[in-house]
C-alpha positions in Angstrom: 124.7 86.5 101.9 123.1 88.3 104.9 120.0 90.4 104.7 120.5 94.1 104.1 119.7 96.4 107.0 117.6 99.6 106.9 117.5 102.2 109.6 114.1 103.8 109.8 114.2 107.2 111.6 110.5 108.2 112.1 108.7 109.5 115.2 105.2 108.3 114.3 104.4 104.8 115.4 102.0 104.1 112.5 104.5 105.2 109.9 107.3 103.1 111.5 105.0 100.1 111.6 104.0 100.4 107.9 107.6 100.8 106.8 108.7 97.9 109.1 106.0 95.6 107.6 106.9 96.4 104.0 110.7 96.0 104.5 110.5 92.8 106.6 108.2 91.3 103.9 111.0 91.9 101.4 113.5 90.2 103.7 115.3 93.3 105.1 116.5 93.7 108.7 115.0 96.8 110.2 116.4 99.1 112.9 114.2 101.8 114.3 114.8 105.2 115.9 112.2 107.8 116.9 114.5 110.8 117.0 118.0 112.0 116.0 119.6 111.0 119.2 118.4 107.4 119.0 119.5 107.3 115.3 123.0 108.4 116.2 123.2 105.8 119.0 122.2 103.1 116.6 124.8 104.3 114.0 127.5 104.2 116.6 126.7 100.5 117.2 125.8 99.3 113.7 126.0 100.8 110.2 123.0 100.0 108.1 122.9 99.7 104.4 120.4 102.5 103.9 118.5 105.1 106.0 114.9 106.1 105.7 114.7 109.6 107.3 111.7 111.5 108.5 112.3 115.1 107.9 110.0 116.4 110.7 111.6 114.8 113.8 111.2 116.2 117.3 114.3 118.1 118.4 117.0 117.9 115.7 115.3 117.7 112.3 115.9 115.0 109.8 117.4 117.5 107.5 120.0 118.5 110.1 120.6 114.8 111.1 121.2 114.0 107.4 123.8 116.8 107.2 125.5 115.4 110.3 125.5 111.8 108.9 126.9 112.9 105.5 129.5 115.0 107.3 130.8 112.0 109.2 133.5 110.0 107.2 132.3 106.5 108.2 128.7 107.3 107.4 128.9 109.6 104.4 128.5 106.7 101.9 125.1 105.7 103.4 122.2 106.4 101.1 119.5 108.4 102.8 115.9 108.5 101.5 113.8 111.3 103.0 110.3 110.4 104.2 108.2 113.6 104.2 104.8 115.0 104.1 106.4 118.1 102.5 105.9 117.7 98.8 105.8 121.3 97.8 107.8 122.7 94.8 111.4 123.1 95.9 111.3 120.6 98.7 113.0 117.9 96.8 115.9 120.2 96.0 116.1 121.2 99.6 116.3 117.6 100.8 118.9 116.7 98.2 121.0 119.8 99.1 120.9 118.6 102.8 122.4 115.3 101.6 119.4 113.0 101.0 119.8 110.8 98.0 116.1 110.6 97.2 112.7 111.1 98.8 109.3 109.6 99.1 106.3 111.6 100.2 103.7 110.7 102.8 101.3 109.1 103.0 103.7 106.4 102.1 103.0 104.5 98.9 104.2 101.0 100.0 104.9 99.7 96.5 106.9 102.7 95.7 108.8 102.5 99.0 109.7 98.8 98.4 110.8 99.6 94.8 112.9 102.6 95.9 114.7 100.7 98.7 115.2 97.7 96.4 116.8 99.9 93.7 119.2 101.4 96.2 120.2 98.1 97.8 120.2 95.7 94.9 121.9 97.7 92.2 125.0 98.5 94.2 123.9 102.1 95.0 124.4 101.3 98.7 127.9 100.2 99.6 128.4 99.1 103.2 132.0 99.9 103.8 
């Protein structure tokens, strides 16, 4: 059984590094993009098992990118977890409405991140079709 693959779409180097260290320590393959355009290029070449999506990306927002991914037939099944510093009342609903399956707030709680990814990938919530 091959390792599950997670695409991390995050423009901040430190946040990508933290997520990469946590995920690799759990045995996941990690793909990284710093903006929506890079993420779309990666998706054209390889479909991950899950996407961690920064909402505040330069250029196209993570929210808009999520809508685009969920609107594309070969990608719509991909679980997307929003990574966001926005943790105000109503934000969760906004992210879910955009197509995110879940969200985690920043600063990133590494234990919670690992548990959330594990829940999506190990319990069949992610189906790589």
